[in-house]
VEXLUMLUM-712842 format. One line per field, with one value per atom (N, C-alpha, C): chain; atom name; z, y, x. Coordinates in nm, 2 decimals. Layout:
BEGIN
cadena c(A:...)
atomo c(CA:...)
up c(Z:...)
north c(Y:...)
east c(X:...)
This chain:
BEGIN
cadena c(A:A:A:A:A:A:A:A:A:A:A:A:A:A:A:A:A:A:A:A:A:A:A:A:A:A:A:A:A:A:A:A:A:A:A:A:A:A:A:A:A:A:A:A:A:A:A:A:A:A:A:A:A:A:A:A:A:A:A:A:A:A:A:A:A:A:A:A:A:A:A:A:A:A:A:A:A:A:A:A:A:A:A:A:A:A:A:A:A:A:A:A:A:A:A:A:A:A:A:A:A:A:A:A:A:A:A:A:A:A:A:A:A:A:A:A:A:A:A:A:A:A:A:A:A:A:A:A:A:A:A:A:A:A:A:A:A:A:A:A:A:A:A:A:A:A:A:A:A:A:A:A:A:A:A:A:A:A:A:A:A:A:A:A:A:A:A:A:A:A:A:A:A:A:A:A:A:A:A:A:A:A:A:A:A:A:A:A:A:A:A:A:A:A:A:A:A:A:A:A:A:A:A:A:A:A:A:A:A:A:A:A:A:A:A:A:A:A:A:A:A:A:A:A:A:A:A:A:A:A:A:A:A:A:A:A:A:A:A:A:A:A:A:A:A:A:A:A:A:A:A:A:A:A:A:A:A:A:A:A:A:A:A:A:A:A:A:A:A:A:A:A:A:A:A:A:A:A:A:A:A:A:A:A:A:A:A:A:A:A:A:A:A:A:A:A:A:A:A:A:A:A:A:A:A:A:A:A:A:A:A:A:A:A:A:A:A:A:A:A:A:A:A:A:A:A:A:A:A:A:A:A:A:A:A:A:A:A:A:A:A:A:A:A:A:A:A:A:A:A:A:A:A:A:A:A:A:A:A:A:A:A:A:A:A:A:A:A:A:A:A:A:A:A:A:A:A:A:A:A:A:A:A:A:A:A:A:A:A:A:A:A:A:A:A:A:A:A:A:A:A:A:A:A:A:A:A:A:A:A:A:A:A:A:A:A:A:A:A:A:A:A:A:A:A:A:A:A:A:A:A:A:A:A:A:A:A:A:A:A:A:A:A:A:A:A:A:A:A:A:A:A:A:A:A:A:A:A:A:A:A:A)
atomo c(N:CA:C:N:CA:C:N:CA:C:N:CA:C:N:CA:C:N:CA:C:N:CA:C:N:CA:C:N:CA:C:N:CA:C:N:CA:C:N:CA:C:N:CA:C:N:CA:C:N:CA:C:N:CA:C:N:CA:C:N:CA:C:N:CA:C:N:CA:C:N:CA:C:N:CA:C:N:CA:C:N:CA:C:N:CA:C:N:CA:C:N:CA:C:N:CA:C:N:CA:C:N:CA:C:N:CA:C:N:CA:C:N:CA:C:N:CA:C:N:CA:C:N:CA:C:N:CA:C:N:CA:C:N:CA:C:N:CA:C:N:CA:C:N:CA:C:N:CA:C:N:CA:C:N:CA:C:N:CA:C:N:CA:C:N:CA:C:N:CA:C:N:CA:C:N:CA:C:N:CA:C:N:CA:C:N:CA:C:N:CA:C:N:CA:C:N:CA:C:N:CA:C:N:CA:C:N:CA:C:N:CA:C:N:CA:C:N:CA:C:N:CA:C:N:CA:C:N:CA:C:N:CA:C:N:CA:C:N:CA:C:N:CA:C:N:CA:C:N:CA:C:N:CA:C:N:CA:C:N:CA:C:N:CA:C:N:CA:C:N:CA:C:N:CA:C:N:CA:C:N:CA:C:N:CA:C:N:CA:C:N:CA:C:N:CA:C:N:CA:C:N:CA:C:N:CA:C:N:CA:C:N:CA:C:N:CA:C:N:CA:C:N:CA:C:N:CA:C:N:CA:C:N:CA:C:N:CA:C:N:CA:C:N:CA:C:N:CA:C:N:CA:C:N:CA:C:N:CA:C:N:CA:C:N:CA:C:N:CA:C:N:CA:C:N:CA:C:N:CA:C:N:CA:C:N:CA:C:N:CA:C:N:CA:C:N:CA:C:N:CA:C:N:CA:C:N:CA:C:N:CA:C:N:CA:C:N:CA:C:N:CA:C:N:CA:C:N:CA:C:N:CA:C:N:CA:C:N:CA:C:N:CA:C:N:CA:C:N:CA:C:N:CA:C:N:CA:C:N:CA:C:N:CA:C:N:CA:C:N:CA:C:N:CA:C:N:CA:C:N:CA:C:N:CA:C:N:CA:C:N:CA:C:N:CA:C:N:CA:C:N:CA:C:N:CA:C:N:CA:C:N:CA:C:N:CA:C:N:CA:C:N:CA:C:N:CA:C:N:CA:C:N:CA:C:N:CA:C)
up c(0.82:0.69:0.73:0.61:0.62:0.48:0.47:0.31:0.29:0.22:0.19:0.00:0.00:-0.14:-0.14:-0.26:-0.28:-0.43:-0.45:-0.53:-0.58:-0.69:-0.72:-0.75:-0.74:-0.77:-0.87:-0.90:-1.00:-1.09:-1.26:-1.28:-1.48:-1.53:-1.44:-1.32:-1.23:-1.12:-1.20:-1.10:-1.16:-1.14:-1.25:-1.23:-1.10:-1.10:-0.97:-0.99:-1.13:-1.17:-1.15:-1.20:-1.14:-0.99:-0.92:-0.79:-0.72:-0.75:-0.74:-0.80:-0.88:-0.93:-0.85:-0.84:-0.79:-0.60:-0.59:-0.42:-0.40:-0.53:-0.54:-0.53:-0.63:-0.67:-0.50:-0.45:-0.32:-0.21:-0.23:-0.10:-0.12:-0.24:-0.30:-0.26:-0.27:-0.26:-0.09:-0.03:0.14:0.21:0.21:0.22:0.18:0.06:-0.01:0.03:0.02:0.10:0.25:0.30:0.49:0.49:0.48:0.54:0.52:0.40:0.39:0.39:0.33:0.30:0.14:0.10:-0.05:-0.09:0.01:0.01:-0.05:-0.02:-0.05:-0.21:-0.26:-0.46:-0.49:-0.43:-0.51:-0.49:-0.41:-0.37:-0.45:-0.53:-0.62:-0.78:-0.76:-0.91:-0.96:-1.12:-1.19:-1.23:-1.21:-1.24:-1.36:-1.46:-1.58:-1.62:-1.49:-1.49:-1.56:-1.63:-1.66:-1.63:-1.61:-1.47:-1.54:-1.60:-1.65:-1.54:-1.62:-1.53:-1.31:-1.31:-1.19:-1.10:-1.19:-1.21:-1.34:-1.32:-1.48:-1.60:-1.54:-1.64:-1.58:-1.75:-1.70:-1.63:-1.47:-1.43:-1.48:-1.51:-1.55:-1.43:-1.43:-1.32:-1.18:-1.09:-0.97:-0.90:-0.91:-0.89:-0.87:-0.98:-1.02:-0.97:-0.92:-0.83:-0.68:-0.66:-0.52:-0.51:-0.59:-0.57:-0.57:-0.64:-0.68:-0.57:-0.52:-0.38:-0.28:-0.22:-0.11:-0.12:-0.28:-0.27:-0.21:-0.32:-0.31:-0.11:-0.06:0.09:0.18:0.13:0.24:0.19:0.13:0.10:0.17:0.16:0.22:0.30:0.40:0.54:0.60:0.70:0.72:0.62:0.52:0.35:0.41:0.37:0.34:0.21:0.16:0.00:-0.03:-0.06:-0.12:-0.30:-0.32:-0.43:-0.47:-0.55:-0.60:-0.69:-0.76:-0.87:-0.89:-0.93:-0.97:-1.08:-1.18:-1.31:-1.32:-1.31:-1.42:-1.49:-1.59:-1.72:-1.77:-1.74:-1.74:-1.66:-1.72:-1.67:-1.65:-1.73:-1.75:-1.64:-1.57:-1.48:-1.51:-1.44:-1.45:-1.29:-1.27:-1.09:-1.11:-1.01:-0.99:-0.81:-0.79:-0.64:-0.59:-0.46:-0.41:-0.29:-0.27:-0.17:-0.07:0.03:0.08:0.22:0.25:0.36:0.36:0.46:0.50:0.42:0.32:0.28:0.35:0.38:0.46:0.44:0.32:0.33:0.34:0.29:0.33:0.47:0.55:0.62:0.62:0.51:0.44:0.45:0.47:0.41:0.23:0.18:0.02:0.01:-0.14:-0.18:-0.30:-0.35:-0.54:-0.59:-0.70:-0.74:-0.87:-0.85:-0.94:-1.03:-1.15:-1.25:-1.31:-1.32:-1.36:-1.43:-1.51:-1.64:-1.61:-1.63:-1.67:-1.70:-1.66:-1.76:-1.62:-1.57:-1.52:-1.55:-1.49:-1.57:-1.48:-1.46:-1.33:-1.20:-1.23:-1.07:-1.02:-1.10:-1.05:-1.17:-1.08:-1.20:-1.24:-1.44:-1.49:-1.59:-1.64:-1.67:-1.63:-1.60:-1.54:-1.62:-1.60:-1.61:-1.57:-1.48:-1.38:-1.48:-1.40:-1.43:-1.31:-1.27:-1.13:-1.17:-1.08:-1.02:-1.00:-1.06:-0.99:-1.02:-1.05:-1.09:-0.94:-0.90:-0.78:-0.69:-0.69:-0.55:-0.55:-0.65:-0.69:-0.66:-0.69:-0.64:-0.50:-0.43:-0.26:-0.20:-0.25:-0.22:-0.26:-0.35:-0.39:-0.51:-0.54:-0.67:-0.82:-0.82:-0.94:-0.96:-1.08:-1.08:-1.15:-1.07:-1.10:-1.19:-1.18:-1.25:-1.42:-1.40:-1.49:-1.64:-1.53:-1.63:-1.64:-1.57:-1.65:-1.71:-1.75:-1.80:-1.98:-1.98:-2.07:-2.14:-2.02:-2.08:-2.05:-2.04:-2.03:-1.94)
north c(2.01:2.01:2.18:2.22:2.36:2.42:2.48:2.49:2.68:2.68:2.81:2.87:2.98:3.04:3.15:3.14:3.25:3.30:3.39:3.43:3.53:3.61:3.74:3.81:3.94:4.03:3.96:3.97:3.97:4.09:4.07:4.21:4.18:4.16:4.26:4.17:4.26:4.15:4.04:3.88:3.81:3.86:3.81:3.84:3.74:3.73:3.70:3.54:3.51:3.32:3.28:3.37:3.36:3.34:3.41:3.44:3.30:3.29:3.13:3.00:3.00:2.89:2.90:2.96:2.98:2.92:2.95:2.96:2.79:2.75:2.56:2.49:2.55:2.50:2.46:2.59:2.58:2.50:2.54:2.48:2.35:2.25:2.10:2.07:2.16:2.12:2.15:2.25:2.24:2.11:2.13:2.03:1.91:1.86:1.75:1.66:1.69:1.61:1.63:1.79:1.77:1.63:1.66:1.56:1.42:1.37:1.21:1.21:1.27:1.23:1.20:1.11:1.13:1.16:1.10:1.23:1.37:1.38:1.59:1.53:1.47:1.43:1.49:1.45:1.49:1.66:1.72:1.86:1.97:1.87:1.99:1.93:1.79:1.78:1.74:1.76:1.74:1.61:1.54:1.39:1.33:1.39:1.37:1.40:1.43:1.49:1.37:1.42:1.36:1.42:1.28:1.36:1.29:1.32:1.30:1.30:1.21:1.27:1.22:1.21:1.17:1.03:0.94:0.78:0.72:0.65:0.54:0.54:0.55:0.55:0.68:0.74:0.84:0.78:0.90:0.86:0.96:0.90:0.93:0.91:1.04:1.05:1.04:1.03:1.05:0.96:0.83:0.67:0.66:0.66:0.69:0.75:0.88:1.00:0.93:0.88:0.85:0.74:0.66:0.53:0.62:0.69:0.74:0.78:0.87:0.95:0.89:0.80:0.72:0.63:0.61:0.53:0.63:0.76:0.84:0.86:0.89:0.98:0.85:0.72:0.60:0.61:0.64:0.66:0.72:0.87:0.98:1.08:1.06:1.13:1.21:1.36:1.49:1.52:1.55:1.65:1.80:1.86:1.98:2.05:2.15:2.18:2.37:2.34:2.50:2.54:2.63:2.65:2.82:2.76:2.85:2.96:2.95:3.05:2.97:3.03:3.01:3.08:3.05:3.14:3.07:3.20:3.19:3.24:3.23:3.26:3.21:3.30:3.24:3.09:2.97:2.83:2.79:2.84:2.77:2.82:2.72:2.73:2.69:2.73:2.67:2.68:2.56:2.58:2.54:2.55:2.49:2.47:2.38:2.32:2.23:2.26:2.15:2.04:1.96:1.88:1.80:1.75:1.75:1.64:1.54:1.45:1.34:1.25:1.07:0.99:0.94:0.81:0.72:0.66:0.54:0.43:0.37:0.27:0.21:0.34:0.38:0.46:0.53:0.59:0.67:0.76:0.87:1.01:1.10:1.26:1.25:1.27:1.35:1.43:1.52:1.61:1.58:1.62:1.61:1.75:1.79:1.90:1.86:1.99:1.91:2.05:2.04:2.15:2.10:2.17:2.12:2.24:2.20:2.29:2.19:2.28:2.24:2.33:2.26:2.37:2.32:2.46:2.44:2.40:2.34:2.31:2.34:2.46:2.46:2.49:2.55:2.54:2.42:2.38:2.23:2.19:2.13:2.07:1.98:2.00:1.91:1.87:1.92:1.87:1.91:1.80:1.84:1.73:1.80:1.74:1.80:1.68:1.68:1.67:1.76:1.67:1.67:1.53:1.51:1.45:1.53:1.46:1.36:1.24:1.13:1.08:1.11:1.08:1.07:1.14:1.23:1.21:1.15:1.05:0.96:0.89:0.71:0.71:0.79:0.78:0.85:0.93:0.93:0.76:0.70:0.58:0.44:0.50:0.37:0.29:0.34:0.26:0.24:0.33:0.37:0.27:0.26:0.21:0.34:0.42:0.52:0.47:0.36:0.32:0.29:0.23:0.19:0.31:0.40:0.55:0.65:0.62:0.71:0.67:0.50:0.44:0.43:0.45:0.48:0.59:0.73:0.90:0.94:0.89:0.95:1.02)
east c(-0.08:-0.02:0.05:0.18:0.18:0.20:0.08:0.03:0.13:0.18:0.20:0.21:0.24:0.19:0.31:0.44:0.52:0.43:0.37:0.26:0.31:0.36:0.33:0.25:0.24:0.17:0.10:-0.10:-0.10:-0.14:-0.12:-0.17:-0.18:-0.29:-0.41:-0.49:-0.55:-0.63:-0.72:-0.74:-0.80:-0.93:-1.06:-1.19:-1.26:-1.35:-1.44:-1.41:-1.47:-1.43:-1.30:-1.18:-1.06:-1.04:-1.07:-1.09:-1.14:-1.25:-1.30:-1.23:-1.20:-1.15:-0.99:-0.93:-0.81:-0.82:-0.91:-1.00:-0.96:-1.09:-1.09:-0.97:-0.85:-0.74:-0.66:-0.67:-0.59:-0.61:-0.80:-0.85:-0.78:-0.80:-0.77:-0.59:-0.55:-0.39:-0.42:-0.46:-0.45:-0.53:-0.68:-0.72:-0.77:-0.77:-0.71:-0.62:-0.49:-0.37:-0.38:-0.39:-0.43:-0.48:-0.60:-0.72:-0.73:-0.62:-0.63:-0.74:-0.89:-1.00:-1.00:-1.03:-1.09:-1.23:-1.29:-1.47:-1.46:-1.34:-1.31:-1.27:-1.24:-1.26:-1.37:-1.47:-1.65:-1.60:-1.56:-1.58:-1.49:-1.41:-1.25:-1.30:-1.35:-1.29:-1.48:-1.48:-1.57:-1.59:-1.70:-1.76:-1.69:-1.71:-1.60:-1.45:-1.39:-1.23:-1.14:-1.05:-0.91:-0.85:-0.76:-0.61:-0.49:-0.41:-0.27:-0.14:-0.07:0.07:0.08:-0.03:-0.03:0.01:-0.03:-0.02:0.02:0.06:0.12:0.01:-0.13:-0.27:-0.31:-0.39:-0.49:-0.59:-0.64:-0.76:-0.86:-0.94:-1.10:-1.19:-1.23:-1.35:-1.33:-1.42:-1.41:-1.39:-1.40:-1.43:-1.25:-1.20:-1.08:-0.96:-0.99:-0.96:-0.93:-1.05:-1.03:-0.96:-0.96:-0.86:-0.72:-0.69:-0.57:-0.51:-0.60:-0.57:-0.57:-0.60:-0.61:-0.49:-0.44:-0.31:-0.18:-0.21:-0.08:-0.06:-0.16:-0.22:-0.15:-0.15:-0.14:0.02:0.11:0.22:0.34:0.23:0.36:0.24:0.32:0.20:0.30:0.25:0.30:0.39:0.27:0.28:0.31:0.38:0.36:0.36:0.27:0.27:0.31:0.38:0.39:0.39:0.29:0.27:0.38:0.46:0.55:0.51:0.39:0.30:0.17:0.07:-0.05:-0.06:-0.15:-0.14:-0.30:-0.41:-0.54:-0.58:-0.64:-0.68:-0.82:-0.93:-1.06:-1.10:-1.07:-1.09:-0.98:-0.90:-0.73:-0.65:-0.59:-0.44:-0.33:-0.23:-0.11:-0.07:0.05:0.07:0.19:0.29:0.46:0.40:0.45:0.39:0.55:0.56:0.65:0.56:0.55:0.52:0.67:0.63:0.71:0.67:0.71:0.66:0.74:0.70:0.78:0.73:0.79:0.76:0.79:0.64:0.60:0.67:0.68:0.72:0.88:0.95:1.11:1.13:1.06:1.02:1.16:1.15:1.25:1.19:1.22:1.18:1.20:1.10:1.11:1.06:1.06:0.99:1.02:0.86:0.81:0.80:0.90:0.84:0.74:0.65:0.48:0.52:0.47:0.39:0.26:0.16:0.07:-0.03:-0.08:-0.23:-0.28:-0.41:-0.53:-0.66:-0.78:-0.91:-1.03:-1.09:-1.20:-1.32:-1.42:-1.56:-1.65:-1.74:-1.86:-1.77:-1.68:-1.63:-1.53:-1.49:-1.41:-1.34:-1.23:-1.12:-1.17:-1.15:-1.21:-1.10:-1.01:-0.89:-0.75:-0.64:-0.56:-0.42:-0.35:-0.20:-0.05:-0.01:0.04:0.23:0.28:0.43:0.50:0.58:0.61:0.77:0.82:0.97:1.00:0.93:0.94:1.12:1.14:1.30:1.36:1.37:1.41:1.36:1.22:1.16:1.22:1.25:1.29:1.40:1.49:1.63:1.65:1.60:1.61:1.55:1.46:1.39:1.49:1.56:1.70:1.61:1.55:1.45:1.47:1.61:1.66:1.81:1.84:1.97:2.04:2.07:2.15:2.23:2.35:2.48:2.41:2.34:2.26:2.21:2.15:2.08:2.23:2.30:2.44:2.52:2.52:2.56:2.47:2.33:2.27:2.26:2.24:2.22:2.32:2.46:2.61:2.62)
């Protein structure tokens, strides 16, 4: 995995807790997706986590997060991740990222733009909401009827 971060200088500087929270988020993006090891979910997510926007349903708890992570990793291989920005204030975070990889079923190179915001609890990801450009991904994979969308939305 090719992980990089394109972050501006932080002003005011982060507190020690914010630095630790940011390090955990970065580690999840790198190790969680690179290692393709769903056991890493337990090291990064709070046992009572609630994650939305990643899948059609809200993900609640470590078991559901492990299943979702496993399913996503099974479809996208040779992943790269770039953090465009990561903001931390206390236990609150916001990030913009891009994921690239090869979609296994279609054997096509794809990219997904992702924005995420949420809350940490006890040094773990507790709540997160993801806003993902699935429309661009599905169009590239030929899963959208672009003519129908153009007819409907103009």
